MARVO-443157 format. One line per 3 residues: their letters; for each residue x, y, z of N, C-alpha, C. Coordinates in pm, 1 decimal. Example, Ala and Ser with C-alpha at 12.3 -4.5 7.8 and 13.67 -1.06 7.14 Angstrom:
REM residues 2
AS) 1319.0,-569.0,780.0,1230.0,-450.0,780.0,1320.0,-330.0,780.0  1285.0,-225.0,708.0,1367.0,-106.0,714.0,1290.0,3.0,787.0
This chain:
REM residues 85
MAR) -1119.0,2491.5,-2656.1,-1183.3,2365.2,-2688.1,-1230.7,2296.2,-2561.1  -1341.5,2231.0,-2571.9,-1395.4,2157.3,-2457.4,-1327.1,2022.2,-2447.8  -1303.0,1979.8,-2327.3,-1242.2,1848.4,-2304.5,-1348.6,1739.9,-2308.6
SRG) -1308.7,1625.7,-2349.1,-1398.8,1510.1,-2347.8,-1416.6,1463.6,-2204.2  -1537.7,1441.4,-2166.3,-1563.4,1394.2,-2029.8,-1527.5,1248.1,-2012.0  -1527.1,1173.6,-2119.0,-1499.6,1029.9,-2110.3,-1362.5,998.8,-2054.6
SSS) -1259.5,1072.9,-2095.8,-1124.6,1041.0,-2050.0,-1105.3,1073.2,-1902.2  -1167.5,1180.2,-1853.2,-1149.0,1214.7,-1713.1,-1229.1,1123.5,-1621.3  -1335.0,1063.2,-1670.6,-1415.0,976.3,-1584.5,-1351.2,839.7,-1566.8
RAP) -1254.7,803.6,-1651.4,-1189.5,673.3,-1637.8,-1082.7,671.7,-1528.7  -1019.4,783.3,-1502.8,-908.9,787.8,-1406.3,-949.3,743.1,-1266.6  -1060.7,788.7,-1209.3,-1095.9,743.5,-1074.9,-1116.5,592.9,-1066.2
ARD) -1175.2,532.8,-1168.3,-1196.6,387.9,-1165.4,-1063.7,314.5,-1161.1  -965.1,363.0,-1237.2,-833.7,299.9,-1237.3,-768.8,316.6,-1100.6  -780.0,434.7,-1038.5,-723.8,458.6,-906.5,-789.7,369.0,-801.9
ESA) -921.4,356.3,-808.4,-991.7,271.2,-712.8,-948.4,126.4,-728.2  -927.8,82.2,-849.9,-884.7,-54.2,-874.1,-746.6,-78.8,-814.6  -654.9,15.3,-832.1,-521.0,1.5,-775.4,-528.9,-3.9,-623.3
ADH) -611.0,81.1,-564.8,-626.4,80.9,-419.1,-682.7,-51.4,-371.5  -774.3,-109.0,-448.0,-831.7,-237.8,-410.3,-725.6,-347.3,-405.2  -622.6,-335.3,-486.0,-515.8,-435.1,-486.5,-410.0,-406.9,-381.6
VLP) -383.7,-280.4,-354.1,-275.3,-242.1,-262.8,-317.3,-250.9,-116.1  -432.0,-195.9,-82.3,-473.6,-187.1,59.2,-471.1,-320.7,133.1  -521.5,-428.8,75.5,-517.5,-555.1,150.7,-376.7,-606.1,180.5
RLP) -277.7,-558.1,106.1,-140.5,-605.7,126.0,-57.9,-517.7,219.0  -109.2,-400.8,252.3,-34.7,-310.4,340.6,-7.2,-368.0,479.0  -100.6,-440.7,541.4,-68.6,-494.8,674.8,57.1,-581.5,675.9
ALI) 77.5,-662.0,573.1,198.5,-745.0,567.5,323.3,-658.0,559.7  315.1,-549.6,485.7,428.9,-458.3,475.7,454.2,-388.6,608.6  349.3,-351.9,678.4,363.7,-284.6,807.2,429.7,-377.5,908.8
ISL) 393.6,-503.8,906.1,458.3,-600.4,996.9,608.2,-600.7,970.4  647.0,-598.8,845.4,789.1,-596.3,810.1,854.6,-464.8,850.2  785.1,-354.9,827.3,840.1,-223.5,860.9,862.4,-205.2,1009.9
TDH) 773.1,-259.7,1089.5,778.9,-235.8,1233.5,845.9,-348.7,1310.4  892.7,-449.4,1240.0,956.5,-565.1,1304.0,865.5,-632.6,1405.2  735.7,-626.5,1382.5,641.5,-691.1,1473.2,620.6,-838.2,1441.3
AAE) 682.2,-889.4,1337.1,662.6,-1028.8,1300.3,698.1,-1121.0,1416.6  804.8,-1090.4,1489.4,845.1,-1173.2,1602.7,748.0,-1161.2,1719.6  680.5,-1045.5,1728.7,588.1,-1023.5,1840.0,451.4,-1087.0,1817.3
LNA) 417.1,-1112.5,1690.1,285.8,-1168.7,1661.5,279.5,-1314.1,1705.2  166.5,-1351.6,1759.3,145.2,-1492.0,1791.8,8.4,-1531.3,1739.7  -32.0,-1653.2,1762.4,-157.0,-1704.4,1706.6,-278.3,-1623.9,1752.1
SAA) -274.1,-1566.7,1870.6,-389.7,-1493.4,1920.9,-389.0,-1345.3,1883.5  -278.1,-1296.9,1831.1,-269.2,-1154.9,1795.6,-330.7,-1131.2,1658.0  -410.7,-1029.0,1648.2,-471.3,-993.6,1520.0,-372.1,-911.2,1438.4
PPT) -362.1,-939.3,1308.9,-272.5,-858.4,1225.2,-328.0,-717.2,1210.7  -244.2,-622.2,1174.0,-293.8,-485.7,1156.0,-394.1,-480.1,1040.6  -487.4,-389.6,1050.6,-585.7,-369.2,943.8,-525.8,-277.1,837.9
PAA) -584.0,-273.7,717.7,-536.8,-177.8,618.0,-543.2,-33.5,669.8  -648.2,0.4,744.7,-660.1,136.4,798.8,-547.3,166.0,897.2  -513.9,69.3,981.9,-403.6,88.2,1077.0,-270.7,100.4,1002.6
AVE) -257.2,26.5,892.8,-135.0,34.1,813.5,-118.4,173.3,752.7  -226.3,227.4,697.5,-221.2,361.8,638.8,-191.0,464.6,747.0  -252.6,449.0,863.0,-227.5,541.5,974.7,-79.6,538.5,1014.2
HLR) -22.3,419.6,1020.5,119.6,405.9,1055.7,208.1,473.7,950.9  178.9,450.4,822.7,258.7,511.7,715.9,254.2,663.9,725.7  136.0,718.0,752.2,122.6,863.8,764.9,195.9,915.3,888.1
AES) 180.1,846.9,1000.2,243.0,891.3,1124.7,395.6,890.9,1113.9  448.9,794.0,1041.0,594.2,781.9,1026.1,647.5,852.7,901.6  558.0,919.2,826.9,594.4,988.1,701.9,667.6,895.7,605.3
ISM) 614.6,775.5,589.1,672.9,678.0,497.1,597.8,685.2,364.9  670.5,710.5,259.3,612.6,712.7,125.3,618.3,573.2,65.9  523.0,544.5,-19.9,520.3,417.5,-91.5,543.4,446.6,-239.1
IFD) 625.0,365.9,-303.9,658.2,384.1,-444.5,612.7,259.9,-520.2  525.2,279.2,-619.8,474.3,167.8,-699.0,547.9,162.7,-831.9  599.6,44.3,-865.9,664.7,21.9,-995.0,570.2,-62.5,-1079.5
PTT) 506.1,-1.9,-1180.1,408.8,-76.8,-1259.3,471.4,-188.4,-1343.5  598.4,-176.6,-1375.5,664.3,-279.9,-1455.3,678.3,-409.2,-1375.8  726.1,-399.2,-1253.6,745.0,-518.3,-1170.5,626.7,-544.0,-1077.6
RTL) 529.9,-449.0,-1076.3,411.8,-455.9,-990.7,451.5,-473.0,-844.5  549.7,-393.0,-802.6,594.4,-395.9,-664.2,567.6,-261.2,-598.6  541.6,-267.5,-469.3,521.3,-149.0,-386.6,635.5,-147.9,-286.7
TAD) 714.8,-40.9,-288.4,834.2,-32.1,-205.0,820.3,82.7,-107.1  853.7,55.8,19.4,852.8,160.0,121.5,978.6,243.5,107.9  963.4,373.5,116.5,1076.6,465.7,109.0,1141.8,472.3,247.1
TPR) 1212.2,365.4,280.7,1282.1,352.4,409.2,1423.8,302.6,381.6  1511.6,308.7,478.5,1648.3,259.3,455.3,1653.4,112.7,410.3  1562.6,29.4,462.2,1561.6,-112.6,423.3,1487.3,-136.4,293.0
GER) 1404.9,-43.0,250.2,1333.0,-56.1,123.3,1244.0,-178.4,116.1  1164.5,-203.2,220.0,1075.0,-317.5,221.1,986.7,-315.1,97.7  960.2,-432.0,41.9,888.8,-440.9,-85.8,788.0,-554.0,-82.8
ITI) 672.7,-527.7,-144.0,572.3,-631.9,-163.2,531.4,-632.5,-309.0  488.8,-748.2,-356.5,438.7,-761.7,-493.8,288.2,-749.6,-491.0  235.4,-673.9,-586.5,90.8,-655.7,-599.8,42.9,-745.4,-712.4
D) -40.3,-841.0,-679.0,-93.0,-934.9,-780.6,-194.8,-869.0,-868.7
């Protein structure tokens, strides 16, 4: 049987939407993960979403999304967590 194309075309849009909500919040999580909050001052620029993703990859940190509570948790000993609006 042939698969319906309609159902497979919806998945990327849902993934892109989730990324649109998560990526802007990653820099705040990275500040918490790296303990740079104390180092930041008024003139320091916060990390970008791209820098946050690079850091997560370099440190092999997985992110776990809970759709019920809409939280994103870092798979680290401290389990840093952010809420996705």
